TIPA-754045 format. One record per atom (N, C-alpha, C, O): residue number from 1; atom name; x, y, z. Coordinates in Angstrom, 1 decimal, decimal comma. Example, Ala and Ser with C-alpha at 12.3 -4.5 7.8 and 13.67 -1.06 7.14 Angstrom:
2
 num atome     px     py     pz
   1     N   13,2   -5,7    7,8
   1    CA   12,3   -4,5    7,8
   1     C   13,2   -3,3    7,8
   1     O   14,2   -3,3    8,5
   2     N   12,8   -2,2    7,1
   2    CA   13,7   -1,1    7,1
   2     C   12,9    0,0    7,9
   2     O   13,4    1,1    8,0
//
This chain:
82
 num atome     px     py     pz
   1     N  102,3   56,2   49,5
   1    CA  101,0   56,0   48,8
   1     C  100,1   57,3   49,1
   1     O  100,5   58,2   49,8
   2     N   99,0   57,3   48,4
   2    CA   98,2   58,5   48,4
   2     C   96,7   58,2   48,7
   2     O   96,2   57,2   48,4
   3     N   96,1   59,2   49,4
   3    CA   94,7   59,2   49,6
   3     C   94,1   60,3   48,7
   3     O   94,4   61,5   48,9
   4     N   93,4   60,0   47,7
   4    CA   92,8   60,9   46,7
   4     C   91,4   61,3   47,1
   4     O   90,6   60,5   47,5
   5     N   91,1   62,6   46,9
   5    CA   89,7   63,1   46,9
   5     C   89,4   63,4   45,5
   5     O   90,0   64,4   44,9
   6     N   88,5   62,7   44,9
   6    CA   88,2   62,8   43,5
   6     C   86,7   63,2   43,3
   6     O   85,8   62,6   43,8
   7     N   86,5   64,3   42,5
   7    CA   85,2   64,8   42,2
   7     C   84,7   64,1   40,9
   7     O   85,4   63,9   40,0
   8     N   83,4   63,8   40,9
   8    CA   82,8   63,1   39,7
   8     C   82,2   64,1   38,7
   8     O   81,7   63,7   37,7
   9     N   82,3   65,4   39,0
   9    CA   81,7   66,3   38,1
   9     C   80,2   66,6   38,4
   9     O   79,7   66,2   39,5
  10     N   79,5   67,2   37,5
  10    CA   78,1   67,6   37,8
  10     C   77,0   66,8   37,2
  10     O   75,9   66,9   37,6
  11     N   77,4   65,9   36,3
  11    CA   76,3   65,1   35,6
  11     C   76,2   63,7   36,0
  11     O   75,3   63,3   36,7
  12     N   77,2   62,9   35,6
  12    CA   77,2   61,5   35,9
  12     C   78,6   61,0   36,0
  12     O   79,6   61,7   36,0
  13     N   78,8   59,7   36,1
  13    CA   80,1   59,0   36,3
  13     C   81,1   59,3   35,2
  13     O   82,3   59,1   35,4
  14     N   80,6   59,7   34,0
  14    CA   81,5   59,9   32,9
  14     C   82,0   61,4   32,9
  14     O   82,9   61,7   32,1
  15     N   81,6   62,2   33,9
  15    CA   82,1   63,5   34,0
  15     C   83,4   63,6   34,8
  15     O   84,0   64,7   35,0
  16     N   83,9   62,5   35,3
  16    CA   85,2   62,5   36,0
  16     C   86,3   63,0   35,1
  16     O   86,3   62,7   33,9
  17     N   87,3   63,7   35,7
  17    CA   88,4   64,2   34,9
  17     C   89,3   63,0   34,5
  17     O   89,2   61,9   35,1
  18     N   90,1   63,2   33,5
  18    CA   91,1   62,1   33,1
  18     C   92,0   61,8   34,2
  18     O   92,4   60,6   34,5
  19     N   92,5   62,8   34,9
  19    CA   93,4   62,6   36,1
  19     C   92,7   61,8   37,2
  19     O   93,3   60,9   37,8
  20     N   91,4   62,2   37,4
  20    CA   90,7   61,4   38,4
  20     C   90,5   60,0   38,0
  20     O   90,6   59,1   38,9
  21     N   90,1   59,7   36,8
  21    CA   90,0   58,4   36,3
  21     C   91,2   57,6   36,4
  21     O   91,2   56,4   36,8
  22     N   92,4   58,1   36,1
  22    CA   93,6   57,4   36,2
  22     C   93,9   57,1   37,7
  22     O   94,5   56,1   38,0
  23     N   93,6   58,0   38,6
  23    CA   93,8   57,8   40,0
  23     C   92,9   56,7   40,5
  23     O   93,4   55,8   41,2
  24     N   91,6   56,7   40,0
  24    CA   90,7   55,6   40,4
  24     C   91,3   54,2   40,0
  24     O   91,2   53,3   40,7
  25     N   91,8   54,2   38,8
  25    CA   92,4   52,9   38,2
  25     C   93,6   52,4   39,0
  25     O   93,9   51,2   39,0
  26     N   94,3   53,4   39,7
  26    CA   95,5   53,0   40,5
  26     C   95,1   52,5   41,9
  26     O   95,9   51,9   42,6
  27     N   93,9   52,9   42,4
  27    CA   93,5   52,7   43,7
  27     C   93,1   51,3   44,0
  27     O   92,5   50,6   43,2
  28     N   93,5   50,8   45,2
  28    CA   93,1   49,5   45,6
  28     C   91,7   49,5   46,3
  28     O   91,0   48,5   46,4
  29     N   91,4   50,7   46,9
  29    CA   90,0   50,8   47,5
  29     C   89,4   52,1   47,0
  29     O   90,1   53,2   47,0
  30     N   88,2   52,1   46,6
  30    CA   87,5   53,2   46,1
  30     C   86,2   53,4   46,9
  30     O   85,4   52,5   46,9
  31     N   86,0   54,6   47,5
  31    CA   84,8   54,9   48,2
  31     C   84,0   55,9   47,4
  31     O   84,5   56,8   46,9
  32     N   82,6   55,7   47,4
  32    CA   81,7   56,6   46,9
  32     C   81,0   57,3   48,1
  32     O   80,3   56,7   48,8
  33     N   81,3   58,6   48,2
  33    CA   80,8   59,4   49,3
  33     C   79,3   59,6   49,1
  33     O   78,9   60,2   48,2
  34     N   78,5   59,0   50,0
  34    CA   77,0   59,0   49,9
  34     C   76,4   59,8   51,0
  34     O   75,2   59,6   51,3
  35     N   77,2   60,6   51,7
  35    CA   76,7   61,4   52,8
  35     C   76,2   62,8   52,4
  35     O   75,1   63,2   52,7
  36     N   77,1   63,5   51,7
  36    CA   76,8   64,9   51,3
  36     C   76,6   65,0   49,8
  36     O   76,0   66,0   49,3
  37     N   77,0   64,1   49,0
  37    CA   77,0   64,2   47,6
  37     C   75,6   63,9   47,1
  37     O   75,0   62,8   47,2
  38     N   75,0   64,9   46,4
  38    CA   73,7   64,7   45,8
  38     C   73,8   63,7   44,6
  38     O   72,8   63,0   44,3
  39     N   74,9   63,6   44,0
  39    CA   75,1   62,7   42,9
  39     C   75,0   61,2   43,3
  39     O   74,6   60,4   42,6
  40     N   75,3   60,9   44,6
  40    CA   75,3   59,5   45,1
  40     C   73,8   59,0   45,0
  40     O   73,7   57,7   44,9
  41     N   72,8   59,8   45,0
  41    CA   71,5   59,4   44,9
  41     C   71,1   59,1   43,5
  41     O   70,2   58,3   43,2
  42     N   71,7   59,8   42,5
  42    CA   71,4   59,7   41,1
  42     C   72,2   58,6   40,4
  42     O   71,9   58,2   39,3
  43     N   73,4   58,3   41,0
  43    CA   74,3   57,4   40,3
  43     C   74,0   55,9   40,7
  43     O   73,7   55,6   41,9
  44     N   74,1   55,0   39,8
  44    CA   74,0   53,6   40,0
  44     C   75,4   53,1   40,3
  44     O   76,3   53,1   39,4
  45     N   75,6   52,6   41,5
  45    CA   77,0   52,1   41,9
  45     C   77,5   51,0   40,9
  45     O   78,7   51,0   40,6
  46     N   76,6   50,1   40,5
  46    CA   77,1   49,1   39,6
  46     C   77,5   49,6   38,2
  46     O   78,4   49,1   37,6
  47     N   76,9   50,7   37,8
  47    CA   77,3   51,3   36,5
  47     C   78,7   52,0   36,7
  47     O   79,5   51,9   35,8
  48     N   78,9   52,6   37,8
  48    CA   80,2   53,2   38,1
  48     C   81,3   52,1   38,2
  48     O   82,4   52,3   37,6
  49     N   80,9   51,0   38,8
  49    CA   81,9   49,9   38,9
  49     C   82,2   49,3   37,5
  49     O   83,4   49,0   37,2
  50     N   81,2   49,3   36,6
  50    CA   81,5   48,8   35,3
  50     C   82,3   49,8   34,5
  50     O   83,2   49,5   33,8
  51     N   82,0   51,1   34,7
  51    CA   82,7   52,2   34,0
  51     C   84,2   52,2   34,4
  51     O   85,1   52,4   33,6
  52     N   84,4   52,1   35,7
  52    CA   85,8   52,3   36,2
  52     C   86,5   50,9   36,3
  52     O   87,7   50,9   36,5
  53     N   85,8   49,8   36,2
  53    CA   86,4   48,5   36,3
  53     C   86,9   48,2   37,7
  53     O   87,9   47,4   37,8
  54     N   86,3   48,7   38,7
  54    CA   86,7   48,5   40,1
  54     C   85,5   48,4   41,0
  54     O   84,4   48,9   40,7
  55     N   85,7   47,6   42,1
  55    CA   84,6   47,5   43,1
  55     C   84,6   48,9   43,9
  55     O   85,6   49,4   44,2
  56     N   83,4   49,3   44,2
  56    CA   83,2   50,6   44,9
  56     C   82,5   50,4   46,2
  56     O   81,5   49,6   46,3
  57     N   83,0   51,0   47,3
  57    CA   82,5   50,9   48,6
  57     C   81,7   52,2   48,9
  57     O   82,3   53,2   48,7
  58     N   80,5   52,0   49,3
  58    CA   79,6   53,2   49,6
  58     C   80,0   53,7   51,0
  58     O   80,0   53,0   52,0
  59     N   80,4   55,0   51,0
  59    CA   80,8   55,7   52,3
  59     C   79,6   56,5   52,8
  59     O   79,4   57,6   52,3
  60     N   78,8   55,9   53,7
  60    CA   77,7   56,6   54,3
  60     C   78,1   57,6   55,4
  60     O   79,3   57,7   55,7
  61     N   77,1   58,2   56,0
  61    CA   77,4   59,2   57,1
  61     C   78,2   58,6   58,2
  61     O   79,2   59,1   58,7
  62     N   77,8   57,4   58,6
  62    CA   78,5   56,7   59,7
  62     C   79,9   56,5   59,4
  62     O   80,8   56,7   60,2
  63     N   80,2   56,0   58,2
  63    CA   81,6   55,7   57,8
  63     C   82,4   57,0   57,8
  63     O   83,5   57,0   58,3
  64     N   81,8   58,0   57,2
  64    CA   82,6   59,3   57,1
  64     C   82,8   59,9   58,4
  64     O   83,9   60,5   58,7
  65     N   81,8   59,9   59,3
  65    CA   81,9   60,7   60,6
  65     C   82,5   59,8   61,7
  65     O   83,2   60,3   62,6
  66     N   82,0   58,6   61,8
  66    CA   82,4   57,8   63,0
  66     C   83,5   56,7   62,8
  66     O   84,2   56,4   63,7
  67     N   83,6   56,3   61,6
  67    CA   84,6   55,3   61,3
  67     C   85,6   55,7   60,2
  67     O   86,1   54,9   59,4
  68     N   85,9   57,0   60,2
  68    CA   86,8   57,5   59,2
  68     C   88,2   56,9   59,1
  68     O   88,9   56,9   58,1
  69     N   88,6   56,3   60,2
  69    CA   89,9   55,6   60,3
  69     C   89,9   54,5   59,2
  69     O   91,0   54,2   58,7
  70     N   88,8   53,9   58,9
  70    CA   88,7   52,8   57,9
  70     C   89,0   53,4   56,5
  70     O   89,6   52,7   55,7
  71     N   88,6   54,7   56,3
  71    CA   88,9   55,3   55,0
  71     C   90,4   55,4   54,7
  71     O   90,9   55,2   53,6
  72     N   91,2   55,6   55,8
  72    CA   92,6   55,8   55,7
  72     C   93,4   54,6   56,0
  72     O   94,7   54,7   55,9
  73     N   92,8   53,5   56,3
  73    CA   93,5   52,3   56,8
  73     C   94,6   51,8   55,9
  73     O   95,7   51,5   56,5
  74     N   94,4   51,8   54,7
  74    CA   95,5   51,3   53,8
  74     C   96,2   52,3   53,0
  74     O   97,1   52,0   52,2
  75     N   95,9   53,6   53,3
  75    CA   96,5   54,7   52,5
  75     C   98,0   54,9   52,7
  75     O   98,7   55,5   52,0
  76     N   98,5   54,2   53,8
  76    CA  100,0   54,3   54,0
  76     C  100,8   53,3   53,2
  76     O  102,0   53,4   53,0
  77     N  100,0   52,3   52,6
  77    CA  100,7   51,3   51,8
  77     C  100,2   51,1   50,4
  77     O  100,7   50,5   49,6
  78     N   99,0   51,8   50,2
  78    CA   98,4   51,6   48,9
  78     C   97,6   52,9   48,6
  78     O   97,3   53,7   49,4
  79     N   97,2   53,1   47,3
  79    CA   96,4   54,2   46,9
  79     C   94,9   54,0   47,2
  79     O   94,4   52,9   46,9
  80     N   94,3   54,9   47,8
  80    CA   92,9   54,9   48,2
  80     C   92,2   56,2   47,8
  80     O   92,8   57,2   47,8
  81     N   90,9   56,1   47,4
  81    CA   90,3   57,3   47,0
  81     C   88,8   57,4   47,5
  81     O   88,2   56,4   47,8
  82     N   88,4   58,6   47,6
  82    CA   87,0   58,9   48,0
  82     C   86,4   59,9   47,0
  82     O   85,3   60,3   47,2
//
């Protein structure tokens, strides 16, 4: 299985690449990085969930720095993305 790092582009959730969108659709867990990404402040998580058809987990600073093992927990058996 795969751990994907997917960029959302510069504008909004619709700027994701086609390859990125296809990867998101394959993933069982999707994290929205909200620690360094300026887009995370401008994006509405519920709109992204509606656009991608998947539940999104917000990855804050604590999750990224202190609990990063949770990000990779299922990546050995399923596709996960950040």
